[in-house]
N, C-alpha and C positions, 0 to 999 in steps of 0.2 A: 264526912259529907260524901266522899266518893263511895264509901261503903253503902250508905243509904241510897244513893243514886243507882248503884248496881242492883240492889235488892228490888227497887221499884221497877227497873227495866225487866228483870226476870219475871216478876209477878205480872206485869203488863203483857209480856210475851206469852206466858202460859195461859192467861185469861183470854186474851184476844184470839189465840189460835185453837184453844181446846174447846171453846163453846160451839163452833160450827160443826164439830165432829158428829154430834148427835143428830144434826140435821141431815148430814150426808150419809149416815150409816147404812140406810136402806135404799140409797139412790146411786146414781153413777152409771157409766157406760157398761155394756154387757159384751160378751164374746160375739164377734160378727165376722162373716166373710162376705165380701162383695166380688162377684164373678162377672167378668166381661166375656161374653161368648161371641167370638168372632166367626164369621161365615157360618151362621146357624143353619140348621136343617131347613129345607123347604117345607112350607105348610106348618101345621100344628105339631108341637113337640112338648114334652114335659121333662123338666130337669129337676132332679132331687139330689140330696146329699146322702152318701152311704154312712151309716152308723154301725159301729161294731158293738155287739153284746147289748145287754140291758133288756128289760122288759118292754114289750112292744105296746105301749099305750097309744091310743089314737091321737094323732096330731091334727088331722083335718076334720072339720065339722061336717055334719051331714049335708048342710047347705053347700059347702065347698065341693063335696063329692058329687052332688047332684048336677053341678055345673060342668063336670069333667066327662071326657069320653070314657065310658065304662071299660072298654077293651084295653085302652092304653093304661088306665088306672090299675086294672087287674094285673097287667104285666109288672108294674112296679110293686104292687102289693105282694105278689108271689115271688119276687126276685129275692134270692138269698145266695150269698157266696162267701168266700173267705174274707172279703173286704167289708162285709156287713150287709145290712138291709137298708132300703130307702127310708130316711127318717120321717119325712112328711107323709108319705103314702102308707107306710107300715107302722109308724109311730116310734116314739122314743121313751126312755125311762124318765127323762127330765125334759122340761119344755123346750120346744124348738119352733121358731117362727120363720115364715117364708111362704113363697108361692111356687107352684110347679110351673107356672107361666111367668116369663120375664117381662121387663119393661124395655121398649125400643129406645135405642140411643144411636141415631144415625143408622148405619148398616148393622150395628151390633145389638146384642140383647144383654140387659143387666139383670142379674139374679142376686138376691140378698137373702142370706140365712143368718139368724141371730138368736141370741139368748144362750142359756147354759147347755142346750143340747148340741151346740156346735163343738165337735171334738177337736183335739190338738192336731190330728193327722187323719186325712180322709180322702176319698175320691168322689167325683160327681158321676151321676148316671143320667143318661138321656134315653127316652123312648120316643120314637117317631110315629107318624101316622100309619106306616106299614108295619108297626110293632117291632121294629129292629131296636136292639139295645146296644148302646155304646157307653163304655166306662172310661173316665179320664185317667191320666196319671195322678200321682199323689200330690196333694196340697198340704202344706204345713202351716199351722197357726201357732207360731212360737211367740207372738205378741198378741195382745187382747183382740185387736181388730186388724184384719189383713185384706189385701186385694189380690186377686189372681186373674189371669187372662188365659182363656182356653180357645185356641184356634181349632174349631171343630173340623175344618177341612184337613189340616195336617196332623191333628191330634196332639199338638204341642201345648203344654201348660207352662206358664211362666209366672214368676212372682218378683216384685221389687226386692232389692237387697235390704236386709234388716239393719245394715250398718247405718243407713241414713236416719233411722228412728233413734238409734242410740247416740249418734253424733248430735242430732238436734237436741236431745235431752241433756247431753253434757254441755254443749255450748250455750243452751238456753238458760242455764243457771250460772255457768262460769262467767260469761261476758257481762251480764248485769251486775254480778257480784264485784267484778273488777272495777266496773264503772262507779258503782255506788260507794264501795269501800275506799276506792282511790280518791274520789271526790271528798269523802269525809277525812281521809288522811291529810289532804290539803287544807280543809277547813279547820282541822285541829292544829294546823301550823307545824306539822312535822316536815322537816326538810326532805323533799322528794329525792334529791340527789343522794342523800345518805341512806334512805330507807326503801327505795323502790325495789331492790333485789329481794330483801327480806319479805316485803309485802307481796311481791309477785310469787315467789316460791311457796310462801305459806298458803296463799289462796289457791294456787294450782294444786297443792297437795290435799288441802281440805275439800276442795270441790271435786277432785277426782274420787276421794273417799266417799263423798256424798252421792256421787253418781253410782258408785259400786253398790252402796248400801240401799239407796232409794231410787235412783234414776232408772236402773235396769228393771226393778220390780214395777215401777210406774208404767213403763212401756209394755210390760207383760200383763199387768193386771188393770190398773187405772190410776188416775190422779188421786183417787181417794187413799190409796196406800201411801202416797206422798204426804197427804195431810196428817195421817196417823203417825208417821215416823219423823215428821219435820222438827217438832219441838225437841224431842230427846236428841236427835242428830245435831241440831244447832247448839244445844247445850254442851255436847261433847266437843264440837268445833270451838266453842267459846273457851273452854278449858284449855284446849290445845293452843289456841292463838294467844291466850294469856301467858302460857308457859313460854311461848316464843317471843311475843312482843315485849314482855317485861324486861328481859335481859338484852334484847337486840335492837329495839327501836331507839333511835337517837334524836336528840334535839328537844325533848320535853321530859318533864319529871314523871316519876312513877305513877302518880295519880292520873295524869293525862293519858298515859298508856293504857291504864285500866279503863278509863272512861271511853277512850277511842275503841278499844276492843269490844266493849259491851254495846256501844252505840252502833258500830259497824255491823255487828252480828244481828242486832235487832232489826236494823234497816234491811239487810239482805234477806233475813228470814221472812219479813213481811212481804218483800218483793217476790220471794219464792212461793209464798202462799198464793198470791194473786196470779202468778205466772204458771202455776201447776196445770190448770185446766187448759189454757190456750196452748201450752207446749204439747200436752197430750193430744189435743185435736190436730195440731200440726203434724205430729209424728204419725198419727193414724191416716193422714191424708197422703203420705208418701210410701206407705207400706201396704 
């Protein structure tokens, strides 16, 4: 009976989580950098992102170019240096979306560049009405979507710490797992006093491993990578927990230990599936 129950749980897990993968294969968030420009230049200015190397395919449409100041645009188009060329004005080898003009946000301006043309490390460039050119310090995109602040008056560029993104990703799977599997431990009538340490250390170890294998790549790529790796990772965790729970859990017979391990992993896996996207959105909001 326990064996049949185990097989059914595994089949349901594989079926329920594998089917959505084809739906999301060509979807999901893309690379993006959101820049907050503090103390922006007086009057009109254009801000672009410097792209190193690659064929210079046109990124701006003819309609977009017609609406821009030709002299300021020409400065960007003709700019070339060791840090690259302006991606929107001079083009990129892969698609890049954005605008040379920003969106007001109080006294600041917001500039957003997105899609696969956003590099992992780059500078911003600004051209003002008097055709002066200013290049920012380096910005790093070591996770999929990042925020940066450029104080144009002082020239200082700052970015939030990436530690918060990884911490949210780790705690966002660890805490729900402890809650769900702890509740199931109680519902399966395992004595908490005798089993809490084994339960806690096992879940700390497996969730840390899950974070190293999937959590880091989720922050760097997207929650889609979490979907693709979740089922095999949870199956490995199930095997590990069976190897620990069978000899170490106390108070219930062997069949109950197997049933608990399977049920707990199935529940936490389903929870992880539904939490993957919200956790990713939360991490991108703080970095």
